[in-house]
C-alpha positions in Angstrom: 97.0 133.4 89.1 100.4 131.9 90.0 99.3 131.6 93.6 96.2 129.7 92.5 98.3 127.4 90.4 100.7 126.8 93.3 97.9 126.0 95.7 96.3 123.6 93.1 99.6 121.8 92.6 100.0 121.5 96.4 96.5 120.0 96.7 97.2 117.7 93.8 100.4 116.5 95.5 98.5 115.8 98.7 95.9 113.9 96.8 98.6 111.9 95.1 100.2 111.1 98.5 96.8 110.1 99.9 96.2 107.9 96.8 99.7 106.3 97.3 98.9 105.5 100.9 95.5 104.0 99.9 97.2 101.8 97.2 99.8 100.6 99.7 97.2 99.8 102.3 95.0 97.9 99.8 98.0 95.9 98.3 99.3 95.0 101.8 95.9 93.9 103.0 95.5 91.8 99.8 98.9 90.2 100.4 98.0 89.5 104.0 94.7 87.9 102.9 96.5 85.8 100.4 99.0 84.6 102.9 96.3 83.8 105.5 94.2 81.8 102.9 97.3 79.8 101.9 98.2 79.2 105.6 94.7 77.7 106.3 95.0 75.1 103.5 
């Protein structure tokens, strides 16, 4: 049972890390798009 809990926590941590990477990528792409749109004006 404890091994199952540990593996679940590890998978949750990897999912959180993946979600953090996705959030950083989306925010950075949004910032780049904002800068590009302001530069064209």
